[in-house]
DOSE-543234 format. One line per 8 residues: number of its first residue (from 1); for each residue x, z, y of C-alpha. Coordinates in nm, 3 decimals. Each point is the difference from the previous one (the first is absolute). Layout:
REM DOSE-543234
NUM> X:Z:Y ~ ...
REM end
This chain:
REM DOSE-543234
1> 0.007:-0.002:0.000 ~ 0.123:-0.087:0.353 ~ -0.053:0.084:0.354 ~ 0.193:-0.198:0.257 ~ 0.009:0.078:0.372 ~ 0.170:-0.277:0.186 ~ -0.015:-0.256:0.297 ~ -0.269:-0.168:-0.198
9> -0.255:0.301:0.000 ~ -0.103:0.267:-0.274 ~ 0.009:-0.170:-0.348 ~ -0.048:0.142:-0.330 ~ -0.166:-0.005:-0.352 ~ -0.332:0.148:-0.051 ~ -0.031:0.307:-0.196 ~ 0.236:0.281:-0.083
17> 0.152:0.298:0.195 ~ -0.020:0.047:0.357 ~ 0.311:-0.092:0.199 ~ 0.099:-0.248:-0.283 ~ -0.281:-0.257:0.040 ~ -0.278:-0.125:0.225 ~ -0.266:0.243:-0.078 ~ -0.281:0.148:0.223
25> 0.209:0.316:0.126 ~ 0.280:-0.222:0.118 ~ -0.239:-0.271:0.125 ~ -0.164:0.273:0.219 ~ 0.346:0.135:0.118 ~ 0.126:-0.343:0.104 ~ -0.326:-0.123:0.152 ~ -0.006:0.345:0.194
33> 0.346:-0.051:0.104 ~ -0.059:-0.345:0.126 ~ -0.314:0.104:0.199 ~ 0.189:0.301:0.152 ~ 0.278:-0.267:0.116 ~ -0.202:-0.285:0.125 ~ -0.082:-0.002:0.380 ~ -0.375:0.078:0.049
41> -0.171:-0.198:0.250 ~ -0.307:-0.194:-0.142 ~ -0.027:0.263:-0.277 ~ -0.025:-0.285:-0.264 ~ 0.193:-0.099:-0.304 ~ -0.084:-0.326:-0.208 ~ 0.024:0.045:-0.376 ~ 0.028:-0.300:-0.235
49> 0.089:-0.038:-0.377 ~ 0.082:-0.260:-0.249 ~ -0.177:-0.048:-0.344 ~ 0.191:0.282:-0.212 ~ -0.194:0.190:-0.247 ~ 0.122:0.328:0.191 ~ -0.113:-0.144:0.335 ~ -0.344:0.183:0.026
57> 0.166:0.342:-0.085 ~ 0.273:-0.028:0.253 ~ -0.222:-0.145:0.273 ~ -0.242:0.294:-0.026 ~ 0.282:0.245:0.013 ~ 0.151:-0.190:0.304 ~ -0.323:-0.031:0.182 ~ -0.103:0.365:-0.055
65> 0.331:0.118:0.118 ~ -0.013:-0.205:0.328 ~ -0.350:0.126:0.062 ~ 0.122:0.344:-0.048 ~ 0.267:-0.068:0.249 ~ -0.270:-0.088:0.251 ~ 0.049:-0.385:0.002 ~ -0.270:-0.270:-0.050
73> 0.092:-0.212:-0.292 ~ -0.087:-0.377:0.017 ~ -0.036:-0.079:-0.365 ~ 0.043:-0.363:-0.041 ~ -0.027:0.024:-0.395 ~ 0.180:-0.274:-0.205 ~ 0.261:-0.157:0.259 ~ 0.326:-0.172:-0.020
81> 0.301:0.175:0.176 ~ -0.001:-0.263:0.272 ~ -0.349:0.045:0.055 ~ 0.013:0.381:0.031 ~ 0.304:-0.051:0.260 ~ -0.219:-0.246:0.194 ~ -0.305:0.246:-0.031 ~ 0.201:0.282:0.187
89> 0.069:-0.217:0.289 ~ -0.346:-0.158:0.009 ~ -0.182:0.322:-0.020 ~ 0.236:0.187:0.269 ~ 0.084:0.275:-0.270 ~ 0.278:0.248:0.020 ~ 0.148:-0.134:-0.338 ~ -0.096:-0.097:-0.345
97> 0.074:0.083:-0.348 ~ 0.029:-0.262:-0.274 ~ -0.067:0.109:-0.347 ~ 0.207:-0.229:-0.217 ~ 0.319:-0.023:-0.203 ~ 0.047:-0.363:0.083 ~ 0.169:-0.189:-0.296 ~ 0.043:0.344:-0.214
105> -0.184:0.017:-0.327 ~ -0.356:0.139:-0.050 ~ 0.109:0.357:-0.054 ~ 0.145:0.023:0.347 ~ -0.153:0.047:0.336 ~ 0.109:0.075:0.354 ~ -0.074:0.079:0.351 ~ 0.145:-0.245:0.255
113> -0.010:0.154:0.346 ~ -0.063:-0.213:0.332 ~ 0.031:0.094:0.353 ~ -0.256:-0.105:0.272 ~ 0.138:-0.357:0.023 ~ -0.083:-0.054:-0.369 ~ 0.363:-0.006:-0.088 ~ 0.184:0.232:-0.248
121> 0.149:0.317:0.135 ~ 0.375:-0.041:0.070 ~ 0.258:0.185:-0.209 ~ 0.028:0.292:0.252 ~ -0.370:0.054:0.037 ~ -0.041:-0.023:-0.379 ~ 0.269:0.283:-0.028 ~ -0.193:0.206:0.235
129> -0.315:-0.039:-0.220 ~ 0.206:0.113:-0.302 ~ 0.147:0.293:0.199 ~ -0.369:0.114:0.083 ~ -0.099:-0.037:-0.364 ~ 0.275:0.224:-0.112 ~ -0.076:0.291:0.238 ~ -0.373:-0.015:-0.090
137> -0.081:0.176:0.315 ~ -0.343:-0.174:0.038 ~ -0.305:0.067:0.248 ~ -0.316:-0.155:-0.102 ~ -0.315:-0.056:0.225 ~ -0.277:0.265:0.064 ~ -0.347:-0.084:-0.138 ~ -0.116:-0.153:0.329
145> 0.309:-0.231:0.031 ~ -0.007:-0.168:-0.336 ~ 0.023:-0.352:-0.005 ~ -0.246:-0.254:-0.183 ~ 0.028:-0.306:-0.218 ~ -0.097:-0.331:0.155 ~ -0.035:-0.286:-0.251 ~ 0.105:-0.358:0.146
153> 0.004:-0.294:-0.215 ~ 0.054:-0.263:0.278 ~ 0.384:-0.018:0.025 ~ 0.045:-0.265:-0.300 ~ -0.190:-0.255:0.222 ~ 0.160:0.110:0.309 ~ 0.363:-0.040:-0.162 ~ -0.092:-0.322:-0.136
161> -0.113:-0.112:0.354 ~ 0.318:0.119:0.145 ~ 0.190:-0.227:-0.245 ~ -0.217:-0.312:0.072 ~ 0.055:0.052:0.380 ~ 0.394:-0.014:-0.044 ~ 0.109:-0.300:0.200 ~ 0.239:-0.135:-0.288
169> -0.301:0.028:-0.264 ~ -0.166:-0.358:0.025 ~ -0.326:0.051:-0.190 ~ -0.108:-0.353:0.057 ~ 0.311:-0.137:-0.175 ~ -0.044:0.232:-0.293 ~ -0.365:-0.119:-0.028 ~ 0.092:-0.368:-0.002
177> 0.279:0.057:-0.258 ~ -0.264:0.106:-0.253 ~ 0.235:0.217:-0.184 ~ -0.076:0.202:-0.322 ~ 0.175:0.322:-0.091 ~ 0.023:0.244:-0.272 ~ 0.026:0.372:0.084 ~ 0.110:0.308:-0.185
185> -0.113:0.283:0.189 ~ 0.108:0.259:-0.279 ~ -0.343:0.194:-0.038 ~ 0.021:0.147:0.370 ~ -0.125:-0.062:0.348 ~ 0.148:-0.375:0.027 ~ -0.291:-0.087:-0.217 ~ -0.240:0.129:0.283
193> 0.157:-0.145:0.318 ~ 0.198:-0.314:-0.118 ~ -0.331:-0.190:-0.103 ~ -0.134:0.056:0.342 ~ 0.318:-0.127:0.168 ~ 0.013:-0.313:-0.239 ~ -0.350:-0.086:0.067 ~ 0.045:0.027:0.370
201> 0.299:-0.230:-0.029 ~ -0.190:-0.253:-0.210 ~ 0.223:0.053:-0.320 ~ -0.147:-0.032:-0.345 ~ 0.115:0.271:-0.224 ~ 0.011:0.158:-0.342 ~ 0.080:0.378:-0.037 ~ 0.174:0.186:-0.286
209> -0.014:0.375:-0.026 ~ -0.270:-0.001:0.287 ~ -0.189:0.302:-0.107 ~ 0.086:0.326:0.186 ~ 0.051:0.228:-0.288 ~ 0.356:0.148:0.082 ~ 0.083:-0.056:-0.364 ~ 0.264:-0.262:0.052
217> 0.014:-0.299:-0.220 ~ 0.371:-0.003:0.015 ~ 0.274:0.164:0.187 ~ -0.103:-0.046:0.355 ~ 0.346:-0.072:0.161 ~ -0.027:-0.386:0.079 ~ 0.298:-0.113:-0.197 ~ 0.029:-0.293:-0.239
225> 0.043:0.227:-0.312 ~ -0.346:0.146:0.081 ~ -0.196:-0.330:0.084 ~ -0.022:-0.209:-0.320 ~ -0.364:0.003:0.016 ~ -0.032:-0.187:0.363 ~ 0.306:-0.206:-0.094 ~ -0.164:-0.137:-0.320
233> -0.345:-0.065:0.190 ~ 0.186:-0.192:0.270 ~ 0.157:-0.224:-0.273 ~ -0.348:-0.132:-0.074 ~ 0.045:-0.229:0.330 ~ -0.321:0.110:0.169 ~ 0.142:0.175:0.304 ~ 0.234:-0.076:0.299
241> 0.126:0.345:0.025 ~ 0.019:0.341:-0.187 ~ -0.030:0.314:0.208 ~ 0.092:0.342:-0.119 ~ -0.050:0.328:0.171 ~ 0.088:0.365:-0.065 ~ -0.253:0.257:-0.016 ~ -0.026:0.078:0.379
249> 0.066:-0.352:0.097 ~ 0.294:0.022:0.220 ~ 0.235:-0.175:-0.232 ~ -0.054:-0.375:-0.079 ~ 0.137:-0.239:-0.263 ~ -0.061:-0.370:-0.053 ~ -0.001:-0.226:-0.302 ~ 0.055:-0.364:0.008
257> -0.264:-0.254:-0.125 ~ 0.196:-0.061:-0.318 ~ -0.006:0.365:-0.079 ~ 0.352:0.094:0.097 ~ 0.077:0.289:0.235 ~ 0.038:-0.103:0.376 ~ 0.234:0.300:0.021 ~ -0.120:0.345:0.112
265> 0.306:0.001:0.260 ~ -0.105:-0.338:0.140 ~ -0.364:0.114:0.102 ~ 0.149:0.130:0.339 ~ 0.246:-0.280:0.015 ~ -0.264:-0.274:-0.027 ~ -0.247:0.161:0.255 ~ 0.307:0.087:0.247
273> 0.111:-0.366:-0.003 ~ -0.350:-0.088:0.101 ~ -0.022:0.244:0.261 ~ 0.353:-0.070:0.155 ~ -0.103:-0.364:-0.002 ~ -0.269:0.057:0.238 ~ 0.149:0.315:0.171 ~ 0.378:0.006:-0.003
281> 0.148:0.357:-0.009 ~ 0.158:0.279:-0.188 ~ -0.072:0.124:-0.338 ~ 0.072:0.332:-0.193 ~ -0.016:0.084:-0.387 ~ 0.150:0.277:-0.195 ~ 0.350:0.022:-0.164 ~ -0.152:-0.083:-0.331
289> -0.157:-0.330:0.094 ~ 0.124:-0.357:-0.043 ~ 0.257:-0.153:0.215 ~ -0.238:-0.311:0.034 ~ -0.191:0.178:0.292 ~ 0.338:0.027:0.175 ~ 0.071:-0.385:-0.052 ~ -0.352:-0.117:0.096
297> 0.004:0.225:0.308 ~ 0.352:-0.137:0.118 ~ -0.114:-0.360:-0.080 ~ -0.281:0.052:0.247 ~ 0.216:0.143:0.260 ~ -0.076:0.357:-0.045 ~ 0.187:0.329:-0.090 ~ -0.050:0.190:-0.312
305> 0.036:0.380:-0.039 ~ 0.003:0.205:-0.312 ~ -0.158:0.338:-0.004 ~ 0.003:0.290:-0.255 ~ -0.268:-0.004:-0.263 ~ -0.342:0.131:0.090 ~ -0.282:-0.156:0.204 ~ 0.057:0.224:0.313
313> 0.371:-0.065:-0.002 ~ -0.093:-0.391:0.011 ~ -0.250:0.047:0.272 ~ 0.218:0.201:0.209 ~ 0.265:-0.254:-0.020 ~ -0.219:-0.260:0.079 ~ -0.127:0.156:0.318 ~ 0.377:0.057:0.107
321> 0.088:-0.362:-0.031 ~ -0.338:-0.145:0.093 ~ -0.060:-0.173:-0.340 ~ -0.267:-0.270:-0.021 ~ -0.045:0.077:-0.388 ~ 0.166:0.235:-0.231 ~ -0.078:0.164:-0.342 ~ 0.145:0.100:-0.329
329> 0.112:-0.214:-0.310 ~ -0.251:0.156:-0.208 ~ -0.264:-0.236:0.124 ~ -0.082:0.196:0.325 ~ -0.068:-0.206:0.324 ~ -0.007:0.183:0.313 ~ -0.128:-0.209:0.305 ~ -0.015:0.196:0.331
337> -0.276:-0.248:0.123 ~ -0.233:0.171:-0.218 ~ 0.153:0.348:-0.045 ~ 0.331:0.179:-0.117 ~ -0.077:0.042:-0.370 ~ 0.042:-0.216:-0.298 ~ -0.325:-0.208:-0.055 ~ -0.063:-0.200:-0.271
345> -0.312:-0.185:0.160 ~ 0.227:-0.102:0.297 ~ 0.234:-0.135:-0.247 ~ -0.269:-0.192:-0.190 ~ -0.137:-0.151:0.310 ~ 0.335:-0.114:0.140 ~ 0.128:-0.130:-0.322 ~ -0.320:-0.194:-0.064
353> 0.021:-0.153:0.360 ~ 0.365:-0.099:-0.047 ~ -0.105:-0.174:-0.345 ~ -0.300:-0.166:0.136 ~ 0.203:-0.149:0.305 ~ 0.275:-0.122:-0.220 ~ -0.225:-0.148:-0.259 ~ 0.252:0.063:-0.281
361> -0.012:0.196:-0.319 ~ 0.103:0.367:-0.024 ~ 0.298:-0.088:-0.218 ~ 0.111:-0.275:0.261 ~ -0.016:0.263:0.269 ~ 0.206:0.232:-0.194 ~ 0.290:-0.254:-0.038 ~ 0.014:-0.022:0.389
369> 0.172:0.346:0.012 ~ 0.348:0.114:-0.086 ~ 0.013:0.075:-0.383 ~ 0.119:0.359:-0.089 ~ -0.061:0.185:-0.308 ~ -0.045:0.383:0.021 ~ 0.005:0.231:-0.291 ~ -0.193:0.334:0.041
377> 0.097:0.287:-0.237 ~ -0.085:0.362:-0.007 ~ 0.164:0.316:-0.157 ~ -0.220:0.302:-0.087 ~ 0.151:0.316:0.167 ~ 0.060:0.309:-0.201 ~ -0.009:0.369:0.137 ~ 0.378:-0.005:-0.009
385> 0.050:-0.337:0.159 ~ 0.223:0.036:0.337 ~ -0.100:-0.296:0.190 ~ 0.227:0.082:0.316 ~ 0.286:0.016:-0.245 ~ -0.089:-0.340:-0.154 ~ -0.013:-0.151:0.350 ~ 0.328:0.152:0.092
393> 0.169:-0.167:-0.295 ~ -0.145:-0.338:0.061 ~ 0.130:0.000:0.354 ~ 0.337:0.102:-0.152 ~ 0.004:-0.298:-0.217 ~ -0.012:-0.233:0.273 ~ 0.158:0.168:0.298 ~ 0.317:-0.207:-0.028
401> -0.169:-0.340:-0.091 ~ 0.058:-0.230:0.297 ~ -0.290:-0.217:-0.108 ~ -0.247:0.277:-0.006 ~ -0.211:0.138:0.277 ~ -0.126:0.361:-0.085 ~ -0.335:0.108:0.167 ~ -0.116:0.350:-0.055
409> -0.274:0.066:0.227 ~ -0.228:0.004:-0.303 ~ 0.169:0.059:-0.329 ~ 0.291:-0.239:-0.036 ~ -0.012:-0.369:0.050 ~ 0.312:-0.207:-0.070 ~ -0.023:-0.357:0.181 ~ 0.231:-0.277:-0.138
417> 0.016:-0.345:0.138 ~ -0.209:-0.138:-0.295 ~ -0.208:0.288:-0.129 ~ -0.098:0.354:0.064 ~ -0.090:0.322:-0.180 ~ -0.195:0.288:0.116 ~ -0.028:0.341:-0.168 ~ -0.234:0.259:0.144
425> -0.249:0.290:-0.106 ~ -0.354:-0.127:0.011 ~ -0.247:0.179:0.257 ~ -0.283:-0.056:-0.241 ~ 0.115:0.076:-0.353 ~ 0.257:0.223:-0.167 ~ 0.234:-0.296:-0.051 ~ 0.296:-0.162:0.133
433> -0.026:-0.375:0.105 ~ 0.252:-0.251:-0.052 ~ -0.058:-0.337:0.160 ~ 0.238:-0.274:0.000 ~ -0.007:-0.369:0.129 ~ 0.215:-0.299:-0.087 ~ -0.022:-0.375:-0.027 ~ -0.092:0.040:-0.369
441> -0.198:0.276:-0.190 ~ 0.313:0.031:-0.224 ~ 0.220:0.073:0.304 ~ -0.262:0.250:0.149 ~ -0.034:0.182:-0.342 ~ 0.375:0.029:-0.054 ~ 0.066:0.190:0.350 ~ -0.309:0.206:-0.072
449> 0.084:0.114:-0.336 ~ 0.350:0.087:0.115 ~ -0.141:0.262:0.250 ~ -0.262:0.111:-0.246 ~ 0.290:0.076:-0.255 ~ 0.149:0.238:0.273 ~ -0.330:0.191:0.006 ~ -0.035:0.025:-0.376
457> 0.356:0.132:-0.030 ~ -0.067:0.262:0.266 ~ -0.339:0.119:-0.147
REM end
């Protein structure tokens, strides 16, 4: 059983002992700490949830706690992460709590914490919430100052309309292209909102795993090894594009018309290239993302900057460099014209516009970008794993290599002229992630496995 407190929120498995898992007592503690911390102006907090089995239980505890703290709760029910983010801003709320463990398996859930802009708390603010939680010096509202729950199911439609209103989304062009797509919404909230979006865009569709049961049909992380079902369906030749989202619809992956992966890393690359072709400027992605975004940005006359992993780190850097688009190589598209948050709906609409305007097949579009291969490996942590010592060892290995650039703002990334490898402790799971990229998968695997062996030797 696991409870993880990090820049990505409070995340854990359901059931087990307090302090070790995400259980009702710990949910109360962290929700109270958040409500204590968040500046109170409107006295309202938005709460949305994905389709997980534990969602109703967690929602009831979160909402009851916020009411007990004197906040009115705007309960938007089943909602994507980007919908909840936008709902905070649209409703003028003081903040929001998204009940989702994103790509984690069914036994997990989490509290993602938002500020009044509908953006994730900064690392510093998140740390303050954790400190308040550990003190447990809480003060709840008196009976006459209790909050209330307000149910509002309008935000899906408002989210969709905001996407359609974006200047670079050409609804007419998409309509005229007469596209048909296959979508895997992994038994969560994508099965509710994405059909509405596609209908508004005039796109024909078939859904796999559409029912919102929370009993995921496969591992919900949108990686090739988990997507054989939709890849096989795409091979029937009935569709122009395959679309895959994670349970809270902030990550997005595409599949070509022939059933081959477009490449999770190339979601952001392709959308960014379209945006840059219309509005030249700077881009940002995290250290674990493909070099292809850098190449595309420079070709379009902009400057690329890398940020530490974590959505708030990327959005912070985007604001610093005035990026016109950014995101993460895991399929997360952040388009400031909409909002500073990963949003699969925005990514879908921009990608379909680009595809419609170019009039080509998805596989042909993929060939227009630099071709890198990225290997994504993971190592489960043991209670005795000393991650800090491992990172020091890796830095020492390359300290005297004149061809290597060492970056330690988030774990350790070793950048060579023709490849890179990045080793870091995950914010969302008890694992070490080892990502590596090169011209071929064999070369990427080789350097990744070399660092993985260092970890194994020190465990």
